C-alpha positions in Angstrom: 33.4 -61.6 -123.4 32.0 -64.1 -125.8 33.9 -67.3 -126.4 35.8 -67.1 -129.7 36.5 -70.8 -130.3 33.9 -73.6 -130.1 34.4 -76.0 -127.2 35.2 -78.8 -129.7 38.3 -76.9 -130.8 40.4 -78.4 -128.0 39.4 -81.9 -129.1 40.2 -81.1 -132.7 43.6 -79.7 -131.7 44.5 -82.9 -129.8 43.3 -85.1 -132.6 45.3 -83.2 -135.2 48.5 -83.5 -133.0 48.0 -87.2 -132.7 47.3 -87.6 -136.4 50.3 -85.5 -137.3 52.6 -87.6 -135.0 51.2 -90.9 -136.5 51.7 -89.6 -140.1 55.3 -88.4 -139.2 56.1 -91.8 -137.6 54.6 -93.7 -140.6 56.6 -91.6 -143.1 59.8 -92.2 -141.1 59.1 -95.9 -141.0 58.4 -95.9 -144.8 61.7 -94.1 -145.5 63.6 -96.6 -143.3 62.0 -99.5 -145.0 62.8 -98.0 -148.4 66.4 -97.5 -147.4 66.6 -101.3 -146.6 64.8 -102.4 -149.7 66.4 -104.1 -152.7 65.4 -101.0 -154.7 68.0 -99.0 -152.8 70.6 -101.5 -151.6 70.3 -103.8 -154.8 70.4 -107.0 -152.7 69.4 -110.0 -154.8 69.5 -108.0 -158.0 71.6 -109.4 -160.9 73.7 -106.6 -162.5 74.2 -106.6 -166.2 77.8 -106.5 -167.3 79.6 -105.8 -170.6 80.3 -109.6 -170.7 78.0 -112.0 -168.8 80.9 -113.5 -166.8 79.7 -116.6 -164.9 81.4 -117.3 -161.5 79.3 -120.4 -161.3 81.0 -121.7 -164.5 84.5 -120.6 -163.8 84.7 -121.2 -160.0 82.3 -124.1 -159.4 82.6 -125.7 -162.9 86.2 -125.2 -163.7 87.6 -124.9 -160.2 89.4 -121.6 -160.7 90.6 -120.1 -157.4 89.4 -116.6 -156.5 93.0 -115.4 -156.4 93.7 -116.2 -160.0 91.6 -113.2 -161.0 91.5 -111.2 -157.8 95.3 -111.2 -157.4 95.7 -108.5 -154.8 93.0 -109.6 -152.3 95.6 -110.9 -149.8 98.0 -108.0 -150.0 96.1 -104.7 -150.3 92.8 -103.1 -149.6 91.3 -103.8 -153.1 90.5 -107.3 -154.4 91.3 -106.1 -157.9 89.5 -106.6 -161.2 91.4 -108.9 -163.6 93.1 -107.3 -166.6 91.8 -108.4 -170.0 95.0 -110.4 -170.6 94.1 -112.6 -167.6 90.9 -113.5 -169.5 92.9 -114.0 -172.7 95.2 -116.5 -171.0 92.5 -119.1 -171.6 90.3 -117.4 -174.2 93.1 -117.0 -176.8 92.9 -120.8 -176.9 89.3 -121.7 -176.2 86.0 -120.1 -177.3 88.1 -117.9 -179.5 85.3 -117.0 -181.9 82.4 -116.9 -179.4 80.3 -113.8 -180.1 79.6 -113.2 -176.4 83.4 -112.8 -175.9 83.9 -110.2 -178.6 84.1 -107.3 -176.0 86.9 -109.1 -174.3 88.8 -109.6 -177.6 88.2 -106.0 -178.6 89.5 -104.8 -175.2 92.6 -106.9 -175.7 93.1 -105.6 -179.3 92.7 -102.0 -178.4 94.3 -102.1 -175.0 91.2 -100.6 -173.5 89.8 -101.8 -170.2 86.3 -103.2 -170.0 84.0 -101.1 -168.0 82.6 -103.6 -165.4 79.7 -102.5 -163.3 80.6 -102.6 -159.6 78.3 -104.8 -157.6 79.8 -104.2 -154.1 80.4 -100.5 -153.9 80.9 -98.9 -150.5 80.5 -95.1 -150.0 83.7 -93.0 -150.3 83.6 -92.2 -146.6 84.0 -95.9 -145.7 87.4 -97.5 -145.5 87.5 -101.3 -146.2 90.6 -103.4 -146.5 90.2 -106.9 -148.1 93.7 -108.1 -147.0 93.1 -107.5 -143.2 89.8 -109.4 -143.4 91.5 -112.3 -145.2 94.4 -112.4 -142.6 91.9 -112.4 -139.8 89.9 -115.4 -141.2 86.9 -113.8 -142.8 85.8 -116.0 -145.7 84.8 -114.5 -149.1 81.3 -116.1 -148.7 80.7 -114.2 -145.5 80.3 -110.9 -147.3 79.8 -112.0 -151.0 77.7 -115.1 -150.5 78.0 -118.2 -152.7 79.5 -116.5 -155.6 80.5 -119.9 -157.0 76.8 -120.5 -157.6 76.0 -117.2 -159.3 75.7 -117.0 -163.1 75.8 -113.2 -162.6 77.2 -111.6 -159.5 74.7 -110.1 -157.1 74.8 -108.7 -153.6 73.5 -111.0 -150.9 74.1 -108.6 -148.0 73.3 -104.9 -147.7 76.9 -104.0 -146.6 75.4 -101.1 -144.6 76.8 -100.0 -141.3 74.3 -102.0 -139.2 75.3 -105.2 -141.1 79.0 -104.6 -140.8 78.9 -103.7 -137.1 77.1 -106.9 -136.3 80.2 -108.9 -137.4 82.6 -106.5 -135.7 80.7 -107.0 -132.4 80.6 -110.8 -132.7 83.4 -111.9 -135.0 83.4 -115.4 -133.4 80.2 -116.1 -135.4 82.0 -115.8 -138.7 85.7 -116.5 -138.4 87.3 -119.5 -140.1 90.9 -120.8 -140.4 92.9 -118.7 -142.9 93.4 -121.7 -145.2 89.6 -122.0 -145.6 89.0 -118.3 -146.5 88.7 -119.0 -150.2 86.7 -122.2 -149.9 83.1 -121.4 -150.6 81.6 -124.6 -149.3 83.5 -124.8 -146.0 81.6 -125.4 -142.8 83.0 -125.9 -139.3 83.3 -129.5 -138.1 82.3 -128.5 -134.5 80.9 -125.5 -132.7 81.4 -122.3 -134.7 81.4 -120.1 -131.6 84.1 -122.1 -129.9 86.2 -122.1 -133.1 85.6 -118.4 -133.5 86.7 -117.6 -130.0 89.9 -119.6 -130.4 90.7 -117.8 -133.7 90.1 -114.5 -132.1 93.0 -115.3 -129.8 95.1 -117.0 -132.5 94.8 -114.1 -134.9 95.1 -111.4 -132.2 91.8 -109.7 -132.8 90.9 -106.9 -130.4 87.1 -106.8 -130.2 87.2 -103.5 -128.3 88.9 -101.8 -131.2 86.7 -103.3 -133.8 83.8 -101.1 -132.9 85.8 -97.9 -132.9 84.6 -95.4 -135.5 88.1 -94.8 -136.8 88.4 -98.5 -138.0 86.1 -97.7 -140.9 85.8 -93.9 -141.0 89.3 -92.4 -141.5 
């Protein structure tokens, strides 16, 4: 019986398999790179807001504590977005006619909340509690970066699972005394790892439980 396929067909088949595998691997790598890119995770991207609120001015310039606006951060899961009346505590007395603050005044007059654009927005299937992180000595800057130097808030960390689990596996690299949680410019006087290990004991942190899926996925 005559040979149906040319002898080179075997070579072509092998080459096509290799090329297909390379293309599939390249496409997967491209998708993974895209998932980690600023285009998707918005890291380093300034977000436009209804009012260009400057943390750099209010925190670094005026020295306003995080908790003045984010009143619930030590008590509940959510840090809280300040009500318009919080803004008007000052702005009913200063910059009362500034055009840029008209949305704030309109919100106060009509008792309608400003629609702020969330910058740090975790998926609905992820549970995150601000208060427990504060009580365990995780500083604001660890997750949010130097907000006190940002004219407009932007993400500095991806907040994806890989990033979060890195801290949960080695919390000693990031912990600080509770009284320093809200101080953006705090740095340890000595060895951070030694300090972190002592705080793990002091704050009763169970590292084995911290990598349990149910901690974040409930």
